[in-house]
C-alpha angles and dihedrals in degrees: 000000000000094000094055091043093061096037087064094046095047092046088057093056119087119233113268099214124193112339101218093048095052122107093192140351113281091231127032124239096252093054093043093051089048091056092045089065084082091071114120114248095244091051092047087053090057090050089052089051095056100030097094092047091054100041106124095214088065094061100129115230079154095057138272112282121220093237092062092047090052090049091051090051089054099041105040099055090049096056115112093208112076089199094055089046090053091047090052092047091050093050092047090052089051088051090051094053092048089050090052091051091051095046093050091044088055090055097255123148122234110292113259117259092252094055116097103219109130144034136224144018099325106051096100093044092051091050092049092049098037095136095047112101093239099028089243092287101097093119093057095038107031091176095062098094093049089049091050091053092047091050093049091049094045090239097158097173093050093046092050091051092050093051096043090050091048091052090046092054090050092053095040092055089058094041094062087067094055130056114153107013137089092271089056089056094047092049090047089055092050094048093043090056093050092047093047091048092052096046091050092045116153111196094197093051091045091054091052091048090047091056093044091053092048087053091057093250096141100113103138122140127225115310129210121252125275086039079114081076094051104045 
């Protein structure tokens, strides 16, 4: 009985609460991972499929590489869960906008039409509005102008907060539609990771990461799933 299976699991997980008001995650990593062993094999397989796309350490201030975009185009349409597919699409679009900010900040022109650099609904609009402060997507991404200012001022802590909060809002909007199913568990994992990352935030480490990413040092390969829990 899949329904009963996830009712029990979700009932065992403490509420996350507002991310920015939290002092620490309401459940530690060891206990959470222990409870996630209850995931059904088919559902765990889906989490493996999207884990690398969602991993926060792969957020590309250094740009979105074509290999990752190709992987997203393969993985996302094959997902059985429409909610997980939407979550992955949303995060990839966030990645793409961050990549556009970084490219422009580095003095690059808009990528040519034949260059595979971004994913989602807004790639063409961003290219057409490359010199506009918000790439013409401010209504869909209201945080973009604040992120641009933080990037230009080398405010790594502020930029990290803006992006984590944007990802949290994406996941929270989907989470309100799910309570005791697999999607509820997956969205809990994503939000737990963001909350845990923020409450363990290290400004010095973030500044170093910020500079590495600006220097195009993001050269990691694919990571296994619940690395979203270890970023």
